[in-house]
C-alpha positions, 0 to 999 in steps of 0.5 A: 570220882576216878575216871574209870568209875565216872566212865563206867557209871555213864556206860552202865546201861551198855555194860549191863546189856553186854552182861545180859547177852553173855548170861543168856548165852551161857544159860542157853548153852547149859544142856551142851556145856561141859560139866567138867574142867581142868583148871589151867589158868594163865598167870594174873597180869600185872595189875594197872595202878589205875585199874582197867575199867569194867569193859576190859576187866570183863574181857580179862575174865572172859579170856582167863576164866569163862571157858573153864566155868562148868555147867554146874547148874545144867541138867547133867551135873549130878554131883553133890546135891546141886540145883539149877536156877529157874529163870524167875530166881535169876531175876530175883537174884539180880534184883537183890544185887541191884537194890542191895538191901541189908535185910533186917527190919520189917516195921518202923523206919528203914528199908522194908526188905524184911517184909519180902523175907517174911512173905517168902517164909510164909510161901515156903511154909505153905509149900511144905505144908508146915504150920505158921507156928514156925519162925524162919529166916534166910542164911547162906546154906545148910551149915549156917541153918544147922548152926542157927537151929543148934545154937538155939538148941544149945541155949535151950539145953542150958536153960534145962540146967538153969544156966545161960550158955550164951552169956556164961559159956558152956561148962557141961557136956551136952548130950547130942544123939544122932544116927547119920548126921550130915557133916554140916551138923557135925561141923556146927557142933564144933563151931558151937563149942558142943564138940564134934566128937560128943555125939552119942551114936544111935544104931541104924535100923536093920537092913540096908538103912541109914535111918536110926533104929528107934528102939536103940534110940529109946534105949539110949534115952533111958540110959540118960536117966532123965537128962535132957538132950538134943536129937539131930534127925535126918529127912534124907541122908546124903548117900541113900536119902533115908528118913528117920521115923518121925512118927516114933520120935514124936511119940518119944517126945511125949515122955522124954525131954529133948530138943528135936532138930530135923536136917531136911536140907533137900529131903524136905521137898518130899512134902511137895509130892503127894506120893512121897510126903508120908516120909515127913509125917509128924515132922511139924512137931520138931523144934527146928528144921533146916532146908536148903533153897539152892538145892531142890528149890533151884535158886542161885547159891547161897540160900537156905532157911531155918525154921524154929518154933515161935515158942522158942523166940526168946531163946533165939534172941538170947542166942543171937542178940546184939546186946552191946549195940544200944542204937539197935533198940530193945530186941523185945520191942523192935523186931530185927532179924539180926537178933535172930540169926548169926549174921548182922549183914545180909543180902536180900536172899529172900528175893530169888525165893519169893520170885520163883515161888510166886512165878511157878507156885506149888504145882510147879514145884510138885512137877520139879520134885516128881520129875527128879524122882522119875529121872532117878528111877530111870537111872536106877532101872538102867543100873538094875538091868546092866551087868556092869553096875549094881545098886548099893542101896534102894533108890528112895527118892532122888539119889542113886547110890551105885558101884561097878558090879563085882567086888573085884572091880572095887579098885576100878571105881575111881578110874571109871568115875574119873573117865566118866566125869572127864567126858564133860557130859555128866558129873557125879561124885564118889562116896563110900557106903558100907565100906564099899567104894561107890558113886552118887548121882543126885537129881534136883535140877529142873531141866533134867529130862529123859534125853539127859538120862539117855546121854548119861547111860550111854556114856556110863555103859561105854566107859564101863565096857572099856574099863572092865574088858 
């Protein structure tokens, strides 16, 4: 054992105490901490041959990096769709690191951390009011969740042709239909060898919509002349949180042969609210579903889960099994998560989810979801009433897509957003919607309240006034 390792292990309690104090200070400062930073980092010092030890390394981190860490888990970070971290989820995340389990088996010899994963999935199914017919597991994010689901869909498609794509590779063009797929689904198609350009685009519905036109969907299905296909549908598009018509898709399933995948990365949380869960009616009839946890569930990155119907377990094993590892046993006899998802090595991602769901329950998440929707409504109200801004689309759930008023101000949108973000009081992200430059503000953080909206709108109004004058 080297001197630094020996010393650090002997002082571990003191080091963890220092980190706990620093973490508490950071988390307590989130409401006032800047959400924007320009990375001006000093050069890395010459590394010492024998290392620095943990205390001096922490000192170096605090000097070079800590001041530049933005409050991305704070109440006014509205960029992308970035959740916060509930206190319970932080506890679970720290314990996941401390216990350092490679979560694989829930029965037999070895660790039992997969039992926690199974319980967490059961809690999530209850939260989303989905049936126990779904099998689930945890991955890093929506990209890997979509990848996992579409990987099983690819194997299903091959079986319709009496082929085994997992063993023999893809020799056919695979029909994939979608209207407004998230980029992570398109990326997954590329990684799976299905081809990111091979999507058959379904028209969007009339009006200011991103959801698919189900009549056009049916026309495109008929054009396939009975050939199987994979359908990627949306439960909450990125720009406007639009939902495909799951009732209509479920009816089409009665007469047509296709794999139905739903990307519900954050829109699935509409199920937590009695007022909005109608948006997801019939989604339980899908073959697979993607949902993120580090968004609206408010657990630390990286965390998402997939759901695949139990009836497709054999296809899932064919897709992901470690067939050349005899020491792992027969996957049909010995359950092991590594035969059901891409990764062989995984941290205990389920533990932060288990902690936060046990700590706050369904009522807690109903409050978080409905509060986020309320906050987006307050920003919408401000925009509607202000002559300086206009909505680009209706606010359907938790995301506000807007721009500066007047087509003459389109070239000013980027300058406005940059000036707004540089205040450090709020962070939003740019977008383009229907060929117009816009801005997205996504509300998913459990801490955001009406005072935050007051601060945000005051800065928006002031900066727009300065730029547009």
